[in-house]
C-alpha positions, 0 to 999 in steps of 0.5 A, a space after each residue: 249126728 254130732 261127735 263133740 263140739 268141733 266134729 260132725 259125722 254125717 250118716 254116711 260116715 263122712 268126718 268133718 272138723 269145724 274151723 274158722 276162716 277170716 273174712 271182711 276188712 283185715 280179717 276181723 270177722 270169722 265165718 264158721 266152716 266145716 272142713 273134711 277129715 281124711 280116713 288116713 291113720 294119723 299115727 302111721 302118717 306122723 311115723 312116716 313124716 318123722 322118718 322121712 319127712 325131711 326129704 319130703 316124702 310125706 309131701 310127695 304122698 299127698 301129691 304136693 310134688 313142688 313142696 316135696 322137691 322143696 323139701 328134698 333140695 333143703 333137707 326139709 327147709 333146713 329142719 323148720 318146715 319138717 318140724 312144723 309139719 310133725 307139729 301140725 300132724 300132732 295138733 290136728 291142724 295139718 291139711 292138704 288142698 284138694 281141688 274139686 270140680 263143681 257143675 253149675 249152670 255156667 259150666 264147671 267151677 274150680 274150688 279148693 277144699 281143705 282136707 285135715 288129718 286127724 289129731 293124734 289120740 296119744 299126747 306121749 306119742 305126739 311129744 315124743 314125735 315132736 322131740 324126735 323131729 327137732 333132733 332129726 332136724 338138727 341131723 338134716 341141717 348139719 347133713 345139709 351143710 356138709 353137702 353144700 361144703 363138699 359141692 363147693 369144694 368139688 366145684 372150686 377145684 374144678 374151676 381152680 384146675 380149669 384156669 390153671 390149664 389155661 394159657 394167657 
């Protein structure tokens, strides 16, 4: 069963999206692949990412804990990674790498598989989400700068007081 030129739905209801992977010397040849599409609601995931994405909550939910920690420590990559993720969700290019273990004659093979999130159905909601995320990224960047200034001031005052109390 087919639904459009880039979407394929199997009889059991599993949805796949067509993608291309670079192969060959310097990536000039492209092979066509079909990647599975997640059943999650993309609008709900977009709202979650807009509100808490600069803290990396969407990365923690998808199981990407190292990236989530990086987002938390840098306030969404200084706002840039956060906006990039929102744009990826809106355009339907956001994916999560999932590890699959396949049994073969020689044992078990480990294979990484991309699982895409569906595209946001409303273009107006997608555009509004991108605009809000850009504004919030500026707020996250400002917050990050203020936190770093506060940490720097408290660290410098502690070291200054330590050296003032030392006798030479």
